[in-house]
C-alpha positions, 0 to 999 in steps of 0.5 A: 554229488548227493546220494539219495539213499543216505538220510544224513550224509554228514554223519555218514562221512564222519563215520567213514572217517572213523573207519567204518565200512560204507555199509555200516556207516550208511546203516547207522546214519540212516537209522539215526535220521529216522525218529522211529529207530534207536541205533544206540539201543541194544539190538536183538537177543542173538548170543555172542559170536563166541557161543556160535559154532565155527560152522555157523560163523562160516555160514554168516561170513558166507552170507556177508561175503567175507573173503578168505573165510574158508582158511579162517579159524573160529577166532579169525571169523569172529574178528572178520564178522565184527570188523565187517 
């Protein structure tokens, strides 16, 4: 059954097969389908996660809803955020 929120279902399925999360695959496939967006270009100017404090990383993980974040070290939080 077609999902009306997906603009490019074939790309979405390809990205899911490559192991991306549903959310990330949907964002990328929809962005690539929009001629005004360029998802392959570098994004914002936020510093890399390694420059964030553990508290900032924890807050971001909380926003996203990463489970087990309270027991994670800074390195584990970085990995969880990147793999979300």
